[in-house]
C-alpha positions as CSV (number, residue, x, y, z in Angstrom):
1,M,1.5,-3.3,-15.4
2,R,2.4,-2.5,-11.9
3,T,2.8,1.4,-10.6
4,L,5.6,1.9,-8.3
5,V,5.6,5.3,-6.2
6,T,8.9,6.3,-4.4
7,E,10.3,9.2,-3.0
8,P,11.4,12.1,-3.4
9,G,9.0,14.4,-5.6
10,P,8.3,17.9,-6.5
11,E,6.2,19.7,-4.5
12,G,2.7,20.4,-5.7
13,T,2.0,17.8,-8.4
14,P,-1.2,15.6,-8.2
15,L,-1.0,12.3,-7.6
16,G,-4.7,11.3,-7.9
17,S,-3.9,10.6,-11.8
18,V,-2.4,6.9,-10.9
19,F,-5.9,5.7,-9.9
20,R,-7.8,7.0,-12.6
21,A,-6.2,4.3,-14.7
22,C,-7.4,1.3,-12.3
23,A,-10.3,2.8,-10.0
24,P,-14.0,2.4,-10.5
25,K,-15.9,5.2,-12.0
26,Q,-15.7,7.4,-9.3
27,P,-11.5,7.5,-8.5
28,A,-10.0,8.1,-5.4
29,P,-10.3,11.7,-4.5
30,S,-6.6,11.8,-3.5
31,P,-3.6,13.7,-4.9
32,L,-0.7,11.8,-6.6
33,R,2.2,12.9,-8.3
34,D,2.9,13.1,-12.1
35,I,3.3,9.7,-13.8
36,L,6.8,8.8,-15.4
37,I,6.8,6.0,-17.8
38,V,10.4,3.9,-16.9
39,K,10.0,1.0,-19.4
40,E,7.4,-1.0,-20.7
41,G,5.4,-2.8,-18.1
42,E,6.4,-0.4,-15.0
43,T,5.3,2.6,-14.2
44,K,7.1,5.0,-11.4
45,V,5.9,7.8,-9.6
46,D,7.8,10.4,-7.8
47,Y,6.3,11.1,-4.4
48,N,7.1,13.0,-1.3
49,P,4.6,13.6,1.2
50,G,4.2,17.4,2.0
51,P,1.3,19.8,3.1
52,G,-0.2,19.9,-0.1
53,D,-0.3,16.1,-0.7
54,V,-1.4,12.9,0.2
55,S,-2.0,13.6,4.3
56,R,-4.2,13.4,7.2
57,R,-4.7,17.1,7.1
58,K,-6.3,17.0,3.3
59,F,-8.5,13.7,4.4
60,L,-9.8,15.7,7.5
61,G,-11.2,18.3,4.9
62,S,-13.7,15.9,3.3
63,S,-16.9,14.8,5.0
64,A,-15.8,11.5,5.8
65,A,-13.2,12.9,8.1
66,V,-15.6,15.1,9.9
67,A,-17.5,11.7,11.0
68,L,-14.4,10.6,12.3
69,A,-13.3,13.7,13.8
70,A,-13.8,14.1,17.9
71,P,-16.9,15.2,19.6
72,F,-15.3,17.9,21.9
73,A,-14.5,21.5,21.3
74,A,-11.2,22.8,21.6
75,K,-10.2,24.9,24.3
76,A,-8.1,26.8,21.5
77,V,-4.8,28.8,22.5
78,A,-4.3,31.9,20.7
79,A,-3.5,31.3,17.1
80,N,0.0,32.8,17.4
81,D,0.9,32.0,20.7
82,K,3.5,28.9,21.5
83,I,1.9,25.9,23.5
84,A,3.1,25.3,26.6
85,V,3.7,21.4,27.2
86,G,4.7,19.6,30.1
87,M,5.9,16.1,29.3
88,I,4.6,13.3,31.8
89,G,6.8,10.0,31.4
90,L,10.1,10.3,29.7
91,G,11.3,6.8,29.3
92,I,11.9,5.4,25.8
93,R,8.5,6.3,24.4
94,G,8.2,10.0,26.1
95,S,11.8,10.5,24.7
96,Y,11.1,9.6,21.5
97,L,7.8,11.8,21.7
98,L,9.9,14.7,22.8
99,E,12.0,14.3,19.2
100,R,9.5,14.2,17.1
101,L,7.7,17.0,19.0
102,Y,10.7,19.3,18.1
103,A,11.2,17.8,14.8
104,R,7.8,19.1,13.4
105,S,6.3,21.5,15.9
106,K,9.2,23.6,17.2
107,E,7.7,26.8,16.2
108,T,4.1,26.0,17.4
109,A,5.0,24.4,21.3
110,T,7.8,24.3,24.0
111,V,8.1,21.7,26.7
112,A,8.2,24.0,29.7
113,A,7.7,21.2,32.5
114,I,8.7,17.7,33.0
115,C,7.6,14.7,34.8
116,D,9.3,11.0,35.6
117,A,9.4,8.9,38.4
118,Y,13.1,8.3,38.0
119,T,15.5,11.2,38.5
120,G,18.2,10.2,35.4
121,N,15.3,10.5,32.9
122,L,14.4,13.9,34.2
123,A,18.1,15.1,33.7
124,K,18.6,13.7,30.4
125,A,15.2,15.3,29.1
126,G,16.2,18.8,30.5
127,V,19.4,18.4,28.9
128,R,17.8,17.5,25.6
129,I,15.1,20.0,25.8
130,Q,17.9,22.9,26.5
131,T,19.4,21.6,23.3
132,L,16.4,21.5,21.1
133,G,14.4,24.3,22.2
134,G,16.6,26.5,24.3
135,N,14.7,26.6,27.5
136,T,15.2,24.8,30.9
137,P,11.7,23.0,31.8
138,K,10.5,22.8,35.1
139,P,11.0,19.5,36.3
140,Y,8.4,17.9,38.5
141,A,8.4,14.7,40.7
142,D,4.6,14.2,41.2
143,Y,2.5,14.8,38.2
144,R,-0.2,16.4,40.1
145,D,1.9,19.4,40.9
146,L,2.9,19.7,37.3
147,L,-1.0,19.5,36.6
148,R,-1.4,22.6,38.8
149,D,1.1,24.8,37.1
150,K,-1.1,27.3,35.6
151,S,1.4,27.9,32.7
152,I,0.9,24.7,30.9
153,D,-1.5,24.6,28.4
154,A,-1.1,20.8,27.2
155,V,0.4,17.5,28.6
156,F,1.6,14.4,27.0
157,I,1.0,11.4,28.9
158,A,3.6,8.4,28.1
159,T,3.6,6.6,31.4
160,P,3.1,2.9,31.8
161,E,-0.4,2.0,30.4
162,H,-1.7,1.2,34.2
163,L,-1.2,5.1,35.1
164,H,-2.9,6.2,31.6
165,A,-6.4,6.6,32.7
166,T,-5.7,8.3,36.3
167,M,-3.3,10.8,34.9
168,L,-6.0,11.7,31.9
169,I,-9.1,12.0,34.0
170,D,-6.6,14.4,36.2
171,A,-5.6,16.3,33.6
172,L,-8.9,17.0,32.4
173,A,-9.7,18.3,35.6
174,A,-7.3,20.4,35.8
175,G,-8.3,22.1,32.4
176,K,-5.4,20.8,30.2
177,H,-5.3,19.4,26.6
178,V,-4.0,15.9,26.7
179,Y,-1.9,13.9,24.1
180,T,-2.1,10.5,25.5
181,E,-0.1,7.0,24.4
182,K,-2.3,4.4,23.8
183,P,-3.9,2.0,25.2
184,L,-6.4,4.5,26.6
185,A,-6.5,2.6,29.9
186,H,-5.6,-0.5,31.3
187,T,-9.1,-2.0,31.4
188,I,-11.8,-1.6,29.6
189,E,-13.9,-0.3,32.7
190,E,-11.1,2.5,33.4
191,G,-11.7,3.5,29.7
192,E,-15.4,4.0,30.3
193,K,-14.4,6.5,32.9
194,V,-12.2,8.5,30.8
195,L,-15.1,8.9,28.4
196,Q,-17.2,9.8,31.4
197,A,-15.2,12.1,32.7
198,A,-14.4,13.7,29.1
199,A,-18.1,13.8,28.5
200,N,-18.4,17.6,29.2
201,S,-15.1,18.7,28.9
202,K,-14.0,21.5,26.4
203,Q,-10.2,20.3,26.3
204,V,-9.0,18.4,23.4
205,V,-7.5,14.8,23.8
206,Q,-5.5,13.0,21.3
207,V,-5.0,9.5,21.6
208,G,-1.5,8.2,20.6
209,T,-2.5,5.6,17.7
210,Q,-0.4,7.5,15.2
211,N,-1.2,5.3,12.2
212,R,-4.1,7.3,11.5
213,S,-1.6,10.2,10.8
214,N,0.3,7.9,8.0
215,S,-0.4,8.9,4.7
216,L,0.0,5.6,3.2
217,Y,-3.1,4.6,5.7
218,V,-4.9,7.6,4.8
219,K,-4.2,6.4,1.2
220,A,-5.8,3.1,2.0
221,K,-8.8,4.7,3.3
222,E,-9.4,6.5,0.1
223,M,-8.7,3.4,-2.1
224,V,-11.0,1.3,0.0
225,A,-13.9,4.1,-0.3
226,A,-13.3,4.3,-3.9
227,G,-14.1,0.5,-4.5
228,M,-10.9,-0.2,-5.5
229,I,-11.0,-3.6,-3.5
230,G,-14.6,-4.0,-3.6
231,E,-16.7,-5.8,-0.5
232,V,-14.0,-6.4,2.2
233,H,-15.0,-9.2,4.9
234,Y,-11.4,-10.2,5.8
235,T,-8.3,-8.7,7.0
236,R,-4.9,-10.2,8.0
237,A,-2.6,-8.4,10.6
238,F,0.5,-9.3,11.8
239,W,3.6,-7.8,13.9
240,Y,6.8,-10.2,14.1
241,R,9.9,-9.2,15.9
242,N,13.4,-11.0,17.2
243,S,16.3,-10.0,18.9
244,L,19.3,-11.6,20.4
245,E,19.6,-13.7,23.3
246,D,21.3,-11.4,25.3
247,A,18.6,-8.9,24.8
248,P,15.2,-10.7,25.3
249,A,11.9,-8.5,24.3
250,W,11.1,-5.9,26.6
251,R,13.7,-6.2,28.9
252,Y,15.6,-2.9,28.5
253,A,18.4,-2.0,29.9
254,I,18.3,-1.1,33.7
255,P,20.3,2.3,34.7
256,A,23.3,1.3,36.6
257,D,22.6,4.0,38.8
258,A,18.8,2.7,39.9
259,N,18.0,2.7,43.3
260,E,15.3,3.0,45.5
261,Q,16.4,6.8,46.4
262,N,16.1,7.9,42.4
263,T,13.4,5.8,41.4
264,D,9.9,6.6,42.9
265,W,8.5,3.0,43.4
266,L,5.2,4.1,44.8
267,R,4.5,6.9,42.6
268,F,5.1,4.2,39.9
269,L,2.7,1.8,41.3
270,G,-0.1,4.2,41.5
271,N,-3.1,2.2,42.3
272,A,-1.2,-1.4,41.1
273,P,-1.0,-4.3,43.9
274,K,1.6,-2.8,46.5
275,R,4.9,-4.9,46.0
276,P,8.4,-4.6,47.3
277,F,10.7,-2.3,45.2
278,S,11.6,-4.2,41.8
279,K,13.9,-2.6,39.2
280,A,12.8,-5.3,36.6
281,R,9.3,-4.2,37.1
282,F,9.8,-0.5,37.0
283,Y,12.0,-0.3,34.0
284,Q,10.7,-3.5,32.3
285,W,6.9,-3.0,33.2
286,R,5.4,-4.2,29.6
287,L,6.3,-7.7,30.9
288,Y,3.9,-8.0,33.9
289,W,0.1,-7.9,33.9
290,D,0.0,-5.5,37.0
291,Y,1.1,-2.7,34.8
292,S,0.5,-3.9,31.1
293,G,-1.4,-5.9,28.5
294,G,1.6,-7.0,26.8
295,I,1.2,-7.6,23.2
296,S,-2.6,-7.2,23.2
297,T,-2.5,-3.5,24.6
298,D,0.9,-2.4,23.4
299,L,1.2,-3.9,20.0
300,L,-2.0,-5.3,18.8
301,V,-4.4,-2.2,19.4
302,H,-2.3,0.0,16.8
303,Q,-3.5,-2.5,14.2
304,T,-7.1,-2.8,15.3
305,D,-7.2,0.5,15.4
306,I,-6.2,1.3,11.8
307,A,-8.3,-1.5,10.3
308,Q,-11.3,0.1,11.9
309,F,-9.8,3.3,10.7
310,V,-9.5,2.4,6.9
311,L,-12.3,0.1,6.6
312,G,-14.7,2.6,8.8
313,K,-15.2,-0.6,11.5
314,P,-16.8,0.2,15.1
315,A,-15.5,-2.1,17.9
316,P,-15.3,-5.6,17.4
317,Q,-18.4,-7.5,18.9
318,A,-16.2,-10.8,19.8
319,C,-12.7,-12.5,20.3
320,M,-11.1,-15.7,20.6
321,A,-7.5,-15.4,21.5
322,G,-4.5,-17.8,22.2
323,G,-0.9,-18.0,23.2
324,A,2.2,-18.5,25.4
325,I,5.8,-17.7,26.4
326,L,7.6,-19.8,23.9
327,R,10.5,-18.0,22.8
328,W,11.8,-16.0,26.1
329,T,11.2,-19.0,28.7
330,H,14.1,-18.1,30.9
331,D,12.8,-15.0,33.2
332,D,9.9,-14.2,35.0
333,R,7.9,-12.6,32.4
334,E,4.2,-12.9,32.8
335,V,2.7,-11.7,29.3
336,P,3.2,-14.0,26.4
337,D,5.6,-13.5,23.5
338,T,3.5,-15.6,21.2
339,M,-0.3,-14.3,20.3
340,S,-3.1,-15.1,17.6
341,A,-6.4,-13.4,17.8
342,I,-9.4,-13.7,15.6
343,Y,-12.2,-10.8,16.0
344,E,-15.5,-10.8,14.7
345,Y,-17.1,-7.5,13.8
346,P,-20.6,-6.6,12.9
347,G,-22.0,-6.7,9.5
348,G,-19.7,-9.5,8.5
349,F,-16.0,-8.7,9.0
350,H,-13.2,-11.2,10.7
351,L,-9.8,-9.9,11.6
352,N,-6.8,-12.5,12.1
353,Y,-4.1,-11.2,14.2
354,S,-0.6,-12.8,15.0
355,C,2.4,-11.8,16.7
356,Y,5.8,-13.4,17.4
357,F,9.1,-12.5,19.2
358,G,11.1,-15.4,17.7
359,N,11.0,-14.1,13.9
360,D,11.2,-10.9,12.2
361,H,11.1,-12.0,8.6
362,Y,7.6,-10.8,7.8
363,G,7.6,-8.1,9.9
364,Y,4.8,-5.7,10.6
365,G,1.5,-5.2,8.2
366,E,-2.0,-5.1,7.6
367,Q,-3.6,-6.9,4.2
368,F,-7.0,-5.6,3.4
369,M,-8.5,-8.1,1.5
370,G,-11.6,-7.2,-0.5
371,N,-13.5,-9.7,-3.0
372,E,-11.9,-7.4,-5.8
373,G,-8.5,-6.7,-4.6
374,T,-5.9,-6.5,-1.6
375,I,-4.2,-3.6,-0.1
376,E,-1.2,-4.4,2.2
377,V,0.7,-1.5,4.0
378,L,3.8,-3.0,5.4
379,N,6.4,-1.8,7.9
380,R,4.1,1.5,7.8
381,Q,6.4,3.0,5.0
382,S,5.1,0.7,2.0
383,L,1.6,0.5,0.2
384,N,0.8,-2.3,-2.1
385,F,-2.3,-2.9,-4.2
386,Y,-3.1,-5.9,-6.1
387,P,-6.5,-6.7,-8.1
388,E,-7.7,-10.0,-8.2
389,K,-7.3,-12.1,-11.3
390,L,-10.0,-14.5,-10.8
391,G,-8.7,-17.2,-13.0
392,G,-8.3,-14.6,-15.6
393,K,-11.9,-13.8,-15.5
394,A,-11.9,-10.7,-13.7
395,P,-14.8,-8.4,-15.1
396,Q,-13.8,-5.4,-17.0
397,R,-13.4,-3.2,-14.2
398,V,-11.1,-5.0,-12.0
399,A,-9.0,-6.2,-14.7
400,A,-8.7,-2.6,-16.0
401,R,-7.0,-1.8,-12.7
402,K,-3.4,-1.8,-12.3
403,E,-1.2,-3.1,-9.6
404,L,0.5,-0.3,-7.4
405,G,3.4,0.2,-5.0
406,I,4.3,3.3,-2.8
407,S,7.6,3.3,-0.9
408,L,8.1,5.9,2.1
409,P,11.0,4.9,4.0
410,G,11.1,6.8,7.4
411,N,7.0,7.3,7.2
412,D,6.3,6.2,10.7
413,A,8.5,8.7,12.0
414,K,7.0,11.4,9.9
415,A,3.3,10.0,11.1
416,V,3.8,10.5,14.8
417,E,5.4,14.2,14.1
418,E,2.0,14.8,11.8
419,H,0.0,13.1,14.7
420,I,1.4,15.6,17.3
421,H,1.3,18.6,15.0
422,N,-2.2,17.6,14.5
423,F,-2.9,17.8,18.0
424,F,-1.4,21.4,18.6
425,E,-3.7,22.5,15.5
426,A,-6.6,21.0,17.3
427,V,-5.7,22.7,20.6
428,R,-5.1,26.1,18.5
429,G,-8.7,25.6,17.0
430,R,-7.9,25.2,13.3
431,E,-8.5,21.1,13.2
432,T,-10.2,18.3,14.8
433,V,-7.9,15.3,16.5
434,V,-7.9,12.4,13.9
435,A,-7.7,9.8,16.9
436,P,-10.2,11.3,19.4
437,L,-11.2,9.6,22.5
438,D,-14.0,7.3,21.3
439,A,-11.7,6.0,18.6
440,G,-9.1,5.7,21.4
441,Q,-11.5,3.3,23.5
442,R,-12.7,1.4,20.4
443,A,-8.7,0.3,19.8
444,A,-8.4,0.0,23.8
445,I,-11.4,-2.3,23.8
446,S,-10.0,-4.7,21.0
447,G,-6.7,-5.3,23.0
448,H,-8.7,-5.8,26.2
449,L,-11.2,-8.7,24.4
450,A,-7.5,-10.3,23.5
451,T,-6.3,-10.3,26.8
452,L,-9.6,-11.5,28.4
453,S,-9.7,-14.2,26.3
454,F,-6.4,-15.4,26.6
455,R,-6.4,-15.2,30.2
456,R,-9.9,-16.8,30.5
457,N,-9.4,-19.2,27.8
458,R,-12.6,-18.5,26.3
459,K,-14.2,-16.4,23.7
460,I,-15.1,-13.1,24.6
461,F,-17.8,-10.9,23.5
462,W,-18.5,-7.4,23.4
463,D,-22.1,-5.3,23.7
464,E,-22.0,-2.0,22.6
465,Q,-25.4,-1.4,23.6
466,T,-24.7,-1.9,27.2
467,R,-21.2,-0.9,27.2
468,Q,-20.0,-4.6,28.6
469,Y,-18.0,-7.5,27.9
470,H,-19.1,-11.2,28.9
471,S,-18.2,-14.9,27.7
């Protein structure tokens, strides 16, 4: 018998009853909606995650969530005041965050200032904010001038990754709360400097690993904690993409008007090695080691982070990674388009990661493989549970569990909106962030270990006690 969960469903009805039929003695403490018998052998559950449903907010009320919460005390903004936000970086990701902010948190915050090294991004963002929020944001060419603006309460950092650490440290020194895109920093060492800078800070920091705010991963975490899949020693994670020959991976379109006058090359470079002006490096920075870790820090970190969240794991203790440029061989990209990595964790746990930019049939997913069952989350919008059959000899407690499927189209966008809202609620002192700095650094470490292993062609080890890596 398979249980299917789809949307939408009525508000406020319990969803936890689905698991009572298939969970161990202690059922998962999550709310599910009423079960409707559709036909023999199939159960359907109408589901629509709302304020009272399977949300990160509900999970944050548990003691398990408190253990994962940020250690930093929030410098609260008055509960009924709008939070004045400064957006630093308004390219593809920054523009997307802007949309998600206004979709969920329009009554909570307003974008009052914007900063970008390309004037075209500033102009587009200004028009969009006028449409969404009805105000005209202050434009800045230099993020440090924005940080000096005392009217700004919080900043969003959505710049190339090599700029994250410096901007975050400067923002904390300026007394701003920070939502920063992942990875936390461009290297492990930079991430450690961020932790040091934040150690005595009262500011709230949320790292943009938004899977932690996705209701499906919160559900998966609850199911694992309830013993639904038994002991977990192995997880498989993957992210597969493809594109047409005229749209190579990460070769974003360069604005037709881009030139040295409207594209601030020196501010983009920051502390990176000095080079002559390059439109490709500025607008397609993910392809070059000076500014990006490629697959490791742009994609992989999302999946190692969420595995660590769902299973309650620390940073990995070792990584062996390999890869190559196999699909997109006709340009000057430096980072691989194909990568595989094997992670070893304390306590007897392995994570197997793979990514390829030449086939998207299997898409995106994580498969948490326990001794008694499997939970898989696919494309951030569906969850499936399969109890182990064990050749027809499964113990009664396992055999009694029923397969489950949950489908929530568009759930990733909702997760980003919830992640931003959680940040604002933490700034107001009402919640704690679900992706604090220490979790962000653990996620980044996993990505950097893969990059180091790939580039050095050897296994890399992480020592949690000394906070050092070695081969």
